[in-house]
C-alpha positions in Angstrom: 67.9 71.7 -41.9 71.6 71.6 -42.4 73.0 69.2 -39.9 76.4 70.7 -39.3 75.0 74.1 -38.3 72.7 72.8 -35.5 74.3 72.6 -32.0 72.7 69.5 -30.4 73.3 68.0 -26.9 72.0 64.5 -26.1 71.7 63.9 -22.3 71.9 60.2 -21.5 73.9 57.4 -23.1 71.4 54.5 -22.6 69.4 52.9 -25.4 67.4 56.1 -26.2 70.4 58.4 -26.1 72.8 56.2 -28.2 70.0 55.4 -30.7 69.1 59.1 -31.3 72.8 59.9 -31.6 73.2 57.2 -34.3 70.1 58.4 -36.1 71.3 62.0 -36.1 74.7 61.1 -37.4 73.1 59.2 -40.3 71.2 62.4 -41.2 74.4 64.6 -41.1 74.1 66.0 -37.6 77.0 66.0 -35.1 75.5 65.9 -31.6 77.4 65.9 -28.3 76.6 63.2 -25.8 76.9 63.4 -22.0 76.2 60.7 -19.4 76.5 61.1 -15.6 77.5 57.5 -15.0 81.1 56.3 -15.5 82.1 54.5 -18.7 82.8 51.4 -16.6 79.0 51.0 -15.8 77.7 48.0 -17.6 74.0 47.4 -18.0 72.9 44.2 -16.3 70.4 41.4 -16.9 68.9 40.9 -20.4 66.4 42.4 -22.8 63.7 41.1 -25.2 63.4 42.9 -28.5 60.2 42.3 -30.4 60.1 42.5 -34.2 59.5 46.3 -34.5 62.7 46.9 -32.4 64.6 44.7 -34.9 63.1 46.8 -37.8 64.3 50.0 -36.1 67.8 48.6 -35.6 67.9 47.6 -39.2 67.0 51.2 -40.2 69.8 52.4 -38.0 72.1 50.1 -39.9 72.8 48.0 -36.8 71.2 44.7 -37.7 74.4 43.1 -38.9 76.4 43.4 -35.6 73.3 42.4 -33.6 72.5 39.2 -35.6 75.1 37.0 -33.9 74.0 38.0 -30.5 71.5 36.3 -28.2 68.8 34.0 -29.4 65.9 34.4 -31.9 62.6 33.9 -30.1 60.0 32.4 -32.4 57.2 31.5 -29.9 55.7 33.0 -26.8 54.0 30.4 -24.5 51.7 31.2 -21.6 51.2 28.6 -18.9 49.1 28.4 -15.8 50.7 27.9 -12.3 50.5 24.1 -12.8 52.5 24.4 -16.0 49.6 23.7 -18.4 49.6 25.7 -21.6 47.1 28.6 -21.8 48.0 29.8 -25.3 50.9 30.4 -27.6 51.8 33.2 -30.0 53.7 32.5 -33.3 56.1 35.5 -33.3 57.4 34.6 -36.7 53.9 35.0 -38.1 53.1 38.0 -36.0 56.2 40.0 -37.1 56.4 38.5 -40.6 58.2 41.0 -42.9 59.0 43.2 -39.9 61.9 41.5 -38.0 62.9 38.7 -35.7 62.3 38.9 -32.0 65.4 38.4 -30.0 66.6 38.0 -26.4 70.1 39.0 -25.5 72.2 40.5 -22.7 71.5 44.2 -22.3 75.2 44.9 -22.2 75.6 43.4 -25.7 72.9 45.7 -27.1 74.5 48.7 -25.4 77.9 47.9 -27.0 76.3 47.7 -30.5 74.6 51.1 -29.9 77.7 52.7 -28.4 79.8 51.7 -31.4 77.0 52.8 -33.8 76.9 56.2 -32.1 80.6 56.7 -32.6 81.7 55.9 -29.1 82.3 59.6 -28.2 80.4 60.0 -24.9 81.5 62.4 -22.1 80.9 60.2 -19.1 80.7 61.4 -15.5 79.1 64.6 -16.9 75.7 65.4 -15.4 73.5 68.4 -16.3 72.7 70.6 -13.3 70.6 73.3 -14.9 68.8 74.4 -18.1 67.9 77.9 -19.1 65.4 77.5 -22.0 65.3 80.6 -24.2 63.4 81.6 -27.3 66.1 80.4 -29.7 68.7 78.5 -27.7 69.1 76.6 -24.4 71.9 77.4 -21.9 73.2 74.3 -20.1 75.0 74.2 -16.8 77.0 71.0 -16.2 77.8 69.5 -12.8 81.5 70.2 -13.3 80.8 73.9 -13.4 81.1 74.4 -17.1 78.4 76.0 -19.3 77.4 75.7 -23.0 74.6 76.9 -25.3 72.7 74.7 -27.8 70.0 74.9 -30.4 68.6 71.6 -29.3 68.8 69.6 -26.0 67.5 66.0 -26.2 66.6 64.5 -22.8 67.3 60.8 -23.2 67.9 60.3 -19.5 65.2 57.7 -18.6 62.0 57.6 -16.6 63.5 59.6 -13.8 64.7 62.3 -16.3 66.4 65.3 -14.9 65.9 67.1 -18.2 62.2 66.6 -17.9 62.1 68.2 -14.5 64.6 71.1 -15.3 62.7 72.0 -18.4 59.3 72.0 -16.6 57.9 69.3 -18.9 56.7 67.1 -16.1 57.4 65.8 -12.6 58.2 62.4 -11.2 57.1 59.2 -12.9 53.9 57.6 -11.5 54.1 54.3 -9.6 51.9 51.6 -11.1 51.9 49.2 -8.2 54.3 46.5 -9.4 57.7 45.2 -8.4 59.9 43.7 -11.1 62.7 41.2 -10.7 65.4 40.6 -13.4 68.1 38.0 -13.5 70.3 36.0 -15.9 70.7 32.3 -15.0 73.2 29.8 -16.3 73.0 26.1 -15.8 69.2 26.2 -15.6 66.6 24.1 -17.5 66.5 23.8 -21.2 64.0 26.5 -22.5 63.5 27.1 -26.2 60.7 29.6 -26.2 59.6 32.8 -24.4 57.7 31.1 -21.5 55.5 33.0 -19.1 53.9 31.3 -16.1 50.9 33.3 -14.9 49.6 33.4 -11.3 47.3 35.8 -9.4 48.8 39.3 -9.6 52.2 37.7 -10.3 54.0 36.2 -13.3 57.4 34.6 -14.1 58.9 34.7 -17.6 61.9 32.8 -18.8 63.6 32.9 -22.2 66.8 31.7 -23.8 69.4 34.3 -24.8 72.3 32.1 -26.1 75.3 30.3 -24.7 73.2 28.4 -22.1 71.9 31.6 -20.5 68.3 32.3 -19.6 66.9 35.8 -19.1 64.3 35.8 -16.3 61.8 38.4 -15.5 59.2 38.3 -12.7 56.6 40.7 -11.3 54.3 40.9 -8.3 52.1 43.6 -6.7 53.9 46.3 -4.8 53.0 46.3 -1.1 51.0 49.2 0.2 54.1 50.7 1.9 56.0 50.7 -1.4 59.0 48.8 0.2 61.2 46.6 -1.9 62.3 43.2 -0.5 65.7 43.3 1.2 66.5 39.8 -0.2 65.1 39.6 -3.8 66.3 36.0 -4.3 64.5 34.8 -1.1 61.4 36.7 -2.1 61.3 35.2 -5.5 61.5 31.7 -4.0 58.8 32.6 -1.6 56.3 34.0 -4.1 57.0 31.6 -7.0 57.9 28.5 -5.2 54.6 26.9 -6.0 54.8 27.6 -9.8 55.4 24.8 -12.2 56.9 24.7 -15.7 60.5 25.9 -15.9 60.2 28.0 -12.7 61.4 25.5 -10.0 64.8 24.7 -11.6 65.3 28.4 -12.5 64.7 29.4 -8.8 67.3 26.8 -7.8 69.8 28.3 -10.2 69.3 31.9 -9.2 72.3 33.8 -7.8 71.8 37.5 -8.2 68.6 39.5 -8.9 67.8 43.1 -9.8 64.7 44.5 -8.2 62.8 47.7 -8.8 59.4 49.3 -8.5 57.6 50.0 -11.8 56.4 53.4 -12.8 55.2 55.2 -15.9 55.4 58.6 -17.6 52.5 60.3 -19.4 53.0 64.0 -20.4 50.9 66.7 -21.9 53.9 67.8 -24.1 57.3 66.4 -24.9 59.1 69.6 -25.8 59.6 73.2 -24.6 61.5 75.6 -26.7 64.6 73.8 -27.9 64.3 70.9 -25.4 62.7 67.6 -26.3 62.3 64.2 -24.6 62.8 60.8 -26.1 62.3 57.2 -24.9 61.3 56.6 -21.3 61.8 60.3 -20.4 58.8 61.0 -22.5 56.6 57.9 -22.3 57.8 55.2 -20.0 55.4 52.3 -19.4 55.5 49.1 -17.4 57.6 46.5 -19.2 54.7 44.2 -19.9 54.8 44.4 -23.7 58.6 44.7 -23.9 58.3 47.9 -25.9 60.5 50.3 -24.0 63.6 49.8 -26.2 61.5 49.6 -29.4 59.8 52.9 -28.7 63.1 54.6 -27.9 64.6 53.3 -31.2 61.6 54.5 -33.2 61.7 57.9 -31.5 65.3 58.2 -32.6 64.5 57.6 -36.2 61.5 59.9 -36.3 63.2 62.8 -34.5 66.3 62.7 -36.8 64.0 62.5 -39.9 61.9 65.4 -38.6 65.0 67.6 -38.0 66.4 66.8 -41.4 63.1 67.7 -43.1 62.1 70.8 -41.1 63.4 74.3 -41.5 63.4 75.0 -37.8 64.0 73.1 -34.6 60.6 73.9 -33.2 58.9 72.8 -36.4 60.8 69.5 -36.2 59.9 68.9 -32.6 56.2 69.5 -33.3 56.4 67.1 -36.3 58.2 64.5 -34.2 55.6 64.5 -31.4 52.7 64.5 -33.8 54.0 61.3 -35.4 55.0 59.5 -32.3 52.4 60.3 -29.7 49.5 58.1 -31.2 51.9 55.1 -31.3 53.3 55.5 -27.8 49.7 56.1 -26.4 48.7 52.8 -28.0 51.5 51.0 -26.2 50.6 52.7 -22.9 46.9 51.7 -23.3 47.6 48.1 -24.3 50.1 47.8 -21.4 47.4 48.9 -19.0 44.9 46.5 -20.6 47.2 43.6 -20.2 48.2 44.5 -16.7 44.5 44.7 -15.7 44.3 41.0 -16.3 46.7 40.5 -13.3 43.7 41.3 -11.1 41.4 38.8 -12.7 41.1 35.6 -10.7 42.8 32.7 -12.6 39.5 30.6 -12.6 38.0 33.4 -14.8 41.1 34.4 -16.7 42.6 31.1 -17.7 39.6 29.7 -19.7 39.5 33.1 -21.6 43.2 32.8 -22.4 42.8 29.1 -23.5 40.1 30.2 -25.9 41.2 33.6 -27.2 44.6 34.3 -25.6 46.6 34.1 -28.8 44.3 36.5 -30.6 44.2 38.9 -27.7 48.0 39.1 -27.4 48.4 39.5 -31.2 46.0 42.4 -31.1 48.2 44.1 -28.5 50.9 44.5 -31.2 48.6 45.1 -34.3 49.4 48.8 -34.7 53.2 48.2 -34.2 53.5 45.9 -37.2 53.1 49.0 -39.4 56.1 51.2 -40.0 56.5 54.3 -37.9 
């Protein structure tokens, strides 16, 4: 398909939207990009990118600007609440020939992707309506303007408005977890991805360069679904008895982001000339750190399918056929690992000491292969 003749709108300028814009430009397409948030909005906290995310960024031609950022993570260590090691995973060996795992500020990754996408994003521009036709889709924007496109790409996250307006699915489904994210400076020296596992709760700490630590914690969502009004106090309450690097990290905490976790599982990712990518199509709990990786891979596959196919609909079918088995694998493995949260530590911890490294490696087995 000739890129210059296809009118494409990308809705959302997060990881998925900027990645698909970059991938499309590399294939000769010239998409428009809109984002409802202002340009001054800066993504907070950090992000952990496994080896398959690094491979996708390399295929997008963005590995060079990413290389000086953050810290390479070579080992994942799992500890019990007393700080004793349960198992360790050699990430260099796991992702050998694929790419380095890296932790970095989310804002740094966003800047790399924004530059790679050309930087031309219409901020403060929301989509208020879609009219999906046989050949084209009419888009109404929140500012009252209208336009018509051959392809609309919903890259607007797990609470996607495009998904709802195109009748591809409703709200994301809660999974019963609360997640906390923070960046700490002046904390303990940590050289590996380190997770301390409790009963239905875990605390992860990893270095991301310049003396900063990215911290991620989770616990069960209460029955009423309420988020804690003081996340810092709640973290200290829940994890105050954890050992390892947790106590000094809790002391150094200043600000914490908190959110309920949900997932998206759809029967179809496209309708007419509208298609979903990233979390809008297949969000999962962040347990395997695959959200960004799946979005980056989506971008590459969709752009390739559009370049190879003679029609938009043919390309969208090819994209979904290639991507669905892989994203379903991630969803299933995420659910598998999250189920261990409910296993009492006296049963879980001996299993992890004996077979933990192999179990966790198996969770990524399919993802070592190219998309």
